[in-house]
PAFI-516049 format. One record per atom (N, C-alpha, C, O): residue in one letter; z, x, y. Coordinates in steps of 0.2 Angstrom, whole numbers, plus 5000, padded with zeros to 4 digits. Layout:
BEGIN
aZXY;...
//
This chain:
BEGIN
m502349045007;m502749075013;m502649035018;m502149015021;s503249005020;s503248945025;s503248965032;s502748945035;q503748995035;q503749005042;q503449075044;q503049075048;i503749125042;i503449195043;i503349225037;i503649225032;n502749265037;n502649305030;n503149355029;n503549375034;r503149385023;r503649435021;r503649495025;r504149525026;r503049525027;r502949585030;r503149575038;r503549615041;q502949515040;q503249505047;q503949495048;q504249515053;a504249475043;a504949465043;a505349535043;a505849535047;i505149575039;i505449645039;i505349685046;i505749725048;i504749675049;i504549705055;i505049685060;i505249725064;r505149615060;r505649595065;r506349615064;r506749635069;t506549625058;t507149655056;t507249725058;t507749745061;a506749755057;a506749835059;a506749845066;a507049895069;s506549795070;s506549805078;s507349805080;s507449835085;a507749765077;a508549765079;a508849825076;a509449835077;a499750684984;a499850634985;a499350594981;a499550564976;t498850604981;t498350564978;t497950594972;t497350574972;a498250634968;a497850664963;a497650614958;a498050564957;g497150614955;g496850564950;g496550504953;g496450454949;v496450504959;v496250444963;v495550414960;v495450354958;l495150454958;l494450434956;l494350454949;l493750444946;g494850484945;g494750504939;g494150554938;g494050604942;a493650544934;a493050584933;a492650584939;a492250634940;a492750534944;a492350534950;a492650574956;a492450574961;g493250604954;g493650634959;g493250684963;g493350694969;a492750724960;a492350774964;a492050744970;a491850784974;a491950674970;a491550654976;a491950654982;a491650644988;l492650654982;l493050654988;l492950714992;l492750764989;s492950704999;s492750765003;s493250815003;s493850805001;t493050885004;t493450935005;t494050935010;t494550955009;s493850905016;s494350895021;s494950845019;s495450865020;a494750795015;a495250755013;a495750785008;a496350775008;h495450825003;h495850864998;h496350905002;h496850915000;a496050935007;a496550985011;a497150955014;a497650995015;q497150895015;q497650855018;q498150815014;q498550785016;e497950815007;e498350775002;e499050805002;e499150865002;p499550755000;p500250774999;p500250824992;p499750824989;p500750854991;p500750904985;p500750864979;p500950804978;r500350894974;r500350854967;r500950854964;r501350904965;s501150804960;s501750794957;s501650844951;s501150844947;k502250884949;k502250924944;k502750884939;k503050834940;t502750914932;t503150884927;t503950884930;t504150934932;g504150824930;g504850814932;g504950814940;g505550804942;h504450804943;h504450804950;h504050734953;h503550714950;v504350704958;v504050644961;v503950654968;v504450674971;t503450634971;t503350634978;t503650574981;t503450514979;v504050574986;v504350524989;v504050514996;v504050565000;g503950454998;g503650445005;g503950385008;g504350345005;l503650365014;l503850305017;l503350265021;l502850305024;a503350205021;a502850165025;a503050155032;a503650145033;t502650155037;t502850165044;t502850095047;t503050095053;f502650035044;f502649975048;f503349945050;f503349905054;g503849975047;g504549945049;g504749985055;g505349975057;f504350025059;f504550065065;f504150045071;f503950095074;p504149985073;p503649965078;p503949985085;p503549985090;t504550005086;t504850025092;t504750095094;t504950115099;l504550135089;l504450205090;l503750225091;l503250195088;s503550285095;s502950305095;s502850355089;s503250365085;n502150375088;n502050415082;n502450475083;n502650505078;a502450505089;a502750575089;a503550565088;a503850605085;e503850505090;e504550495089;e504650485082;e505150515079;l504250445079;l504350435071;l504250505067;l504650515063;a503750545069;a503650605066;a504250645066;a504550675061;k504550655072;k505250685073;k505750665069;k506150695066;e505850595069;e506350565065;e506350575058;e506850595055;l505750565055;l505650565048;l505650645046;l505950655040;s505450685050;s505450755048;s506150775047;s506350815043;a506650755052;a507350775052;a507650745045;a508150775043;a507450695043;a507650665037;a507350695030;a507550675025;g506950735031;g506650775025;g506050735022;g505850745016;v505750685026;v505250645023;v504550685024;v504450705030;r504250695019;r503650735019;r502950705018;r502450735018;t503050635016;t502450595015;t502450525018;t503050505018;i501950505021;i501950435024;i501350395022;i500850425020;q501450335022;q500950285022;q500850255029;q501350215031;l500350275032;l500350255039;l500050195041;l499450175039;f500450145044;f500150085047;f500150095055;f500550125058;l499650075057;l499550075065;l499950025068;l499649985072;s500550035068;s501049985070;s501550025075;s502049985077;q501450085078;q501850115082;q501650095090;q501150075091;t502150115094;t502050095101;t501350125104;t501050085108;d501150175102;d500550205104;d499950195100;d499350225101;s500050155095;s499450135090;s499550065087;s499650065081;n499650025092;n499849955090;n499249915088;n499049875091;f498949925082;f498349895079;f498449855073;f497949815071;w498949865069;w499049835063;w499249765063;w499649745067;r498849715060;r498949645059;r498949625052;r498349625049;y499449605049;y499549585042;y499149525041;y499149475045;n498749525036;n498249475033;n497749455039;n497549395039;s497649495043;s497149485048;s496749545050;s496649595046;r496549555056;r496249615059;r496349625066;r496649575069;s496149685069;s496249695076;s495649735079;s495249755075;d495549735085;d495049765088;d495149845089;d495649855092;l494849885085;l494949955085;l494549995090;l494450055090;s494149955094;s493649995099;s493950045103;s493650085105;t494650035105;t494950085110;t495250135106;t495550185109;l495250135099;l495550185095;l495050245094;l494650235089;t495050295098;t494550345098;t494650395093;t495250405090;p494150425090;p494250485085;p494750535088;p495150565084;q494750555094;q495150595097;q495950575096;q496350615095;h496050515098;h496650485097;h496950485090;h497450505088;c496450465085;c496650465078;c496850545076;c497350555072;q496450585078;q496550655076;q497250685079;q497550715076;a497350665085;a498050685088;a498650655084;a499150685083;i498550585082;i499050555079;i499250595072;i499750605070;a498650605068;a498750635062;a498950705063;a499450735059;e498750745068;e498950815069;e499750815071;e500050865069;g499950765074;g500650765076;g501150755070;g501650795069;y500950715065;y501250715059;y501250775055;y501750805052;r500650805054;r500550865050;r500950925054;r501250965050;q500950925060;q501350975063;q502150975062;q502451025062;a502350915060;a503050895059;a503150905051;a503650895049;g502650925047;g502650945040;g502650875036;g502850875030;i502250825039;i502150765035;i501450755034;i501050755038;a501350735027;a500650725025;a500550645025;a500950605024;i499950625027;i499750555027;i499450545020;i498850565019;h499750505016;h499450485010;h498950435010;h498350445007;s499050385014;s498550325015;s498650285021;s499150295025;l498150245023;l498250205029;l498250125026;l497950105022;g498750095029;g498850025028;g498349975031;g498249985037;v497949935028;v497449885031;v497749815030;v497849785035;c497849795023;c498149735022;c497749675025;c498149635029;t497149675025;t496749615028;t496649555023;t496849565018;n496349505025;n496249445021;n495549445018;n495049435021;l495549455011;l494949455008;l494749395004;l494249385001;i495249345004;i495149285000;i495049225004;i494949165002;h494949235011;h494749175015;h494149145013;h493649175011;p494049075013;p493449045010;p492849045015;p492349035013;d492949065021;d492449065026;d492049135026;d492349185027;p491449125024;p491049195023;p491049235029;p491049295029;a491049205035;a491049245041;a491749285042;a491749335044;e492249245040;e492949285041;e492949335036;e493149395038;r492749325030;r492749385025;r492349445027;r492549495026;q491749425030;q491349485032;q491649515038;q491549585038;a491949485042;a492249515048;a492849555046;a492949615048;n493149535040;n493749575038;n493449635034;n493749695034;l492949635030;l492549685027;l492349735033;l492449795032;d492049715038;d491849755044;d492449795046;d492449855048;y493049755047;y493649785049;y493849845045;y494149895047;f493849835038;f493949885033;f493549945034;f493850005034;a492949935035;a492449995037;a492650025043;a492650095043;a492849995048;a493150025054;a493750065053;a493850125056;m494150035049;m494750075047;m494650135043;m494950195043;m494150135039;m493850195035;m493650245040;m493750305038;k493350225045;k493150275050;k493750315054;k493750365055;v494250265055;v494850295057;v495150345052;v495350405054;g495150335046;g495350375041;g494950445041;g495250495040;q494350435042;q493950495042;q494150545048;q494150605047;a494250515053;a494450555059;a495150585058;a495350635060;m495550555054;m496250575052;m496250625046;m496750655045;g495750625042;g495750665036;g496050625030;g496350655026;v496050555030;v496350515025;v495850475022;v495350445025;s495850475015;s495250435012;s495550385007;s495150355004;v496250365008;v496450315003;v496750255008;v497050275013;f496650195006;f496850135010;f497150085006;f496950075000;i497550045008;i497949995004;i497849925007;i497749915013;t497849875003;t497749805005;t498049764999;t498149784994;e498149705001;e498249644997;e497649604996;e497149615000;a497649554992;a497049514992;a496949464998;a496449445000;g497549455001;g497549415007;g497849345005;g497949324999;d498049305010;d498449245010;d498049195013;d497849195019;y497949135010;y497549075013;y497849015010;y497949005004;h498048965014;h498348905012;h497848855014;h497648835020;s497548815009;s497048765009;s497348705013;s497948685012;p496948675018;p497248615021;p497248555016;p497448505018;e496948565011;e496848505006;e497548495003;e498048535004;p497748435001;p498348414998;p498548464992;p498148494989;a499248474991;a499448524987;a499348504980;a499448554975;a499148444978;a499148424971;a498548464968;a498048484971;g498648484961;g498148514958;g498248594957;g498748614959;i497748634955;i497848704955;i497848734962;i497448714966;a498348784963;a498348814969;a497748854971;a497348874966;y497648854977;y496948894980;y496848954976;y496348974974;h497349004976;h497349064973;h497049074966;h496749124964;f497149014962;f497049014955;f496448974953;f496348964947;r496048954958;r495448914957;r494848954954;r494849014956;e494448924950;e493948964947;e493448994952;e493249054951;e493248954957;e492748974961;e493049034966;e492749074968;v493749034967;v494049084971;v494049154967;v493949204970;w494149144960;w494149204956;w493449234957;w493349294958;r492949194956;r492249224956;r492049254963;r491749304964;r492349224968;r492149244975;r492549314976;r492249354980;m493149314974;m493549374975;m493249434971;m493249494973;i492949424965;i492649474962;i492049504966;i491949564966;a491649454969;a491049474973;a491349514979;a491049564981;t491849494982;t492149524988;t492349594986;t492249644990;g492749604980;g492949664978;g492349714977;g492449774978;k491849694974;k491249734973;k490949754980;k490749814981;e490949704985;e490749724992;e491149774995;e490949824998;l491849774994;l492249824996;l492149884993;l492249944996;a492049884987;a491849954983;a491249984986;a491250044987;t490749944988;t490149974991;t490350004998;t490150065000;v490749975002;v491049995008;v491350065007;v491250115011;a491850065002;a492250125001;a491750184999;a491850235001;e491250164995;e490850214992;e490450244998;e490350304999;r490250205003;r489850225009;r490350275013;r490050315017;h490950265013;h491450305017;h491850355013;h492350385016;d491650365007;d491950415003;d492750395002;d493150445003;a492850335001;a493550315001;a493750274995;a493350264991;v494450264994;v494750234989;v495150174992;v495550194996;v495150114989;v495550064991;v496050044985;v495850034979;l496650044987;l497250024982;l497449954983;l497649934989;m497349904978;m497549834979;m498249824976;m498449854971;e498649794980;e499349784979;e499449704976;e499349664980;p499649694970;p499849634968;p500449604971;p500949644973;f500549534971;f501149504973;f501149434969;f500649404969;f501749414966;f501749364962;f501649294965;f501449244962;g501649294972;g501449234975;g500749224978;g500649184982;g500349274976;g499649274978;g499149274973;g499249264967;f498549294975;f497949294970;f498049344964;f497949334959;l498349404966;l498449454961;l499249444959;l499649484960;a499349394955;a499949364954;a500349394948;a500949384947;s500049444944;s500349474939;s500049544937;s499449554940;a500349584933;a500049644931;a499349634927;a498849664928;k499349584923;k498749574919;k498249544923;k497649564922;r498349494927;r497849474932;r497549524936;r496949524937;t497949574939;t497749624943;t497249674939;t496749694941;r497449684932;r497049734928;r496349694927;r495849734927;l496349634925;l495749594924;l495349604930;l494749604929;f495649594936;f495249594942;f494949664943;f494349664944;l495349714942;l495049784943;l494549804938;l494049834940;e494649774932;e494149794927;e493449754928;e492949784927;e493449694931;e492849654932;e492549684938;e491949684938;v492949704943;v492549734949;v492249804947;v491649814949;g492549834942;g492249894939;g492049954943;g491549984942;s492449974948;s492350024952;s492950074953;s493450054953;p492750144952;p493350194953;p493550194960;p494050224962;r493250154965;r493450154972;r493950104973;r494250104978;i494050054968;i494550004969;i495050014963;i494950004958;r495650024965;r496150044961;r496850004963;r496749954966;a497350024960;a497949984961;a498550024964;a498650084963;l498949984968;l499550004971;l500049964968;l500049904969;l500549984964;l501049944961;l501649944964;l502049994965;d501949884966;d502549874969;d502949834964;d502849774964;p503349864960;p503749824955;p504149764957;p504149714954;a504349774964;a504749714966;a504349654967;a504549594967;n503649664968;n503249604969;n503049574963;n502849514963;l503149604957;l503049564951;l503649554947;l503649534941;l504249574950;l504849564946;l504949494943;l505249494938;e504749444946;e504849374944;e504449364938;e504549314934;v503849394937;v503349374931;v503249434926;v503049414921;n503449494928;n503349544923;n503949594922;n504249604927;d504049614916;d504549674915;d504249734917;d503549744918;l504649784919;l504349854921;l503849884916;l503349914918;e504049874910;e503649904904;e502949864904;e502449904903;e502949804905;e502349764906;e501849784911;e501249794910;m502149794917;m501849814923;m501449884922;m500849894923;c501849934919;c501550004918;c501049994912;c500550034912;a501149954907;a500649954901;a500049924904;a499449944902;q500049874908;q499449844910;q499049884915;q498449884915;l499449914920;l499149944926;l499150014926;l498750044930;g499450044921;g499550124921;g498950164923;g498950204927;p498350154919;p497750194921;p497450174928;p497050214930;h497650124931;h497350104937;h497750124943;h497550124949;i498450144942;i498850154948;i498850224951;i498750274948;d498750224958;d498750284961;d499350294966;d499450344970;c499750234967;c500350234972;c500850184969;c500650134967;f501450194971;f501950144970;f502350134977;f502350174981;h502450064978;h502950044983;h503650044980;h503750014975;a504150074984;a504850074982;a505250034987;a505550054991;k505249964985;k505749924988;k506049884983;k506149904977;d506349824985;d506749794980;d506749714981;d506449694986;r506949674977;r506949604977;r507549574973;r507549594967;k507849524975;k508249484970;k507849434966;k507349414969;l508049424960;l507649374956;l507649304959;l508149284962;h507049274959;h507049204961;h507049194969;h507249144972;v506949254972;v506949254980;v506249284982;v506049334979;e505949254987;e505349274989;e505349344993;e504849384992;r505749344997;r505749405002;r506049464999;r506549464995;g505649525000;g505949584998;g506449615002;g506549595008;v506849664999;v507349705003;v507249775002;v506949794997;p507649815005;p507549895004;p507849914997;p508249874994;a507649964995;a507849994989;a508549994988;a508950014992;g508749974982;g509449974980;g509849904982;g510449904981;q509449854985;q509849794987;q509649734983;q509749684985;g509249744978;g509049694974;g509149704966;g509649734964;d508749664962;d508849664955;d508449714951;d508449714945;l508049754954;l507549804951;l507949854948;l508349884951;d507849874942;d508149934938;d507849994941;d507350014938;y508150024946;y507750084949;y507750144944;y507350184944;r508250154940;r508250204935;r507650204930;r507250244929;k507550144928;k506950134923;k506350134927;k505850164925;f506350114933;f505750114937;f505450184938;f504950204937;v505950224941;v505750294943;v505550334936;v505150384936;t505950324931;t505750354924;t505050334922;t504650384920;l504950274922;l504250254920;l503650274924;l503150304922;a503850274931;a503350304936;a503150374934;a502550394934;a503650414933;a503550484932;a503250504925;a502850544925;e503450464920;e503150474914;e502350444914;e501950484911;r502250384916;r501550354915;r501050374921;r500450384919;v501350384927;v500850404933;v501150454937;v501350444943;p501250514934;p501550564938;p501250584944;p501650614949;h500650574945;h500350594952;h500450544957;h500350564963;a500650484956;a500750434961;a501350444965;a501950444962;p501350444972;p501950444975;p502350374975;p502050324974;l503050384977;l503450324978;l503550314985;l503850354988;i503250264988;i503250254995;i503850194997;i503750144995;l504350215000;l504850175002;l504550115007;l504150135011;e504750055006;e504450005010;e504949955012;e505549955009;y504849915017;y505349865020;y505949895023;y506549875022;v505849955026;v506449995029;v506250005037;v505650015038;g506750015041;g506650035048;g507150085050;g507450105046;p507250095056;p507750145059;p508450135056;p508750175055;a508650065056;a509350055054;a509450065047;a510050075045;d508950065042;d509150065035;d508750115031;d508850115025;y508250155034;y507850195029;y508250245026;y508050265021;r508750275029;r509150325026;r509550305020;r509550345015;q509750245021;q510150215015;q509650205009;q509750225003;a509050185010;a508550175005;a508350235002;a508250244996;l508150285007;l507950355005;l508550385000;l508350414995;g509150375002;g509650404998;g509750374992;g509850414987;h509650314991;h509650274985;h509150304980;h509250314974;l508450304983;l507950334979;l508050404976;l507950424971;r508250444981;r508450514979;r508950524974;r508950564969;d509550484975;d510050484970;d509850464963;d510050494958;t509450414963;t509150384957;t508750434953;t508750444947;l508350474957;l507850524954;l508350574951;l508250604945;r508850604955;r509350654952;r509650624946;r509750664941;a509850564946;a510250534940;a509850534934;a510150534928;v509150534934;v508750524928;v508450594927;v507950604923;g508650644930;g508350714929;g507750724932;g507350774930;l507550694938;l506950704941;l507050734948;l507650734951;r506550774951;r506650804957;r506150784962;r505550764960;e506250784968;e505750764973;e505350824974;e505450874975;a504650804974;a504150854975;a504150884982;a503750924983;
//
């Protein structure tokens, strides 16, 4: 990613639920978190939601009103709104001014609008070679889990993170070096310990240009970390270049608790809203409903100008294959 990263790009453009999370360990989740979960998917029903990072010009109250009017009942909340501007992709921010009372007020605003918060977006850097940086980002994750506790949310999402070595480009890319794999496994185990301490679950999102570069590599990572607290968020558009949809679901199905619903053209780095790329959405939603019926489909890479088009495309596709929105 050369000039701006893929999430920063969509944010700039925008400016112009969890059943089965822990499997057998599910009883460990708190009663308060269960009370706030989105509706469970039933046979033939799919939960549809939306990620909020594409709406940085709206306050949380404004966004709740906007999404409620569009019939959106589930969100993946990123602290990127005007009155909660804390989200920093591949980095971290100072959360010291985000009080529990403010967190509770934000969450209550969405719930009063009939919107459940499925998860909180963190997306910090876990792959940085500097131990101090990694520890600071793990501490940031712990702070975000405290935010989640105040909001009644126990699920968090992240990528492995992005780091470009200053060394010459010759040889194996940084993300695929043996020592980086070992270090990431150790970091994943540390993150699982943090999640256990906060009664939380972390969903790892693969992307073909990073450490979790394929469905198989992601599965192997999750299996080696070996914790029910570290699971998967599958964004098929992120792996379209390297895996077919059937491969993604076959490799990751038992680990998936959420899907991102965006799109991408083949051989292009940047993602686009649903319906504007090469992803076979009929096959995607059919496989999602068959293999992981409890996992919501969260629209991503959308903002005020285009979220209704993407939402319409997803809803039309669900109807076309005989599925209904939960």
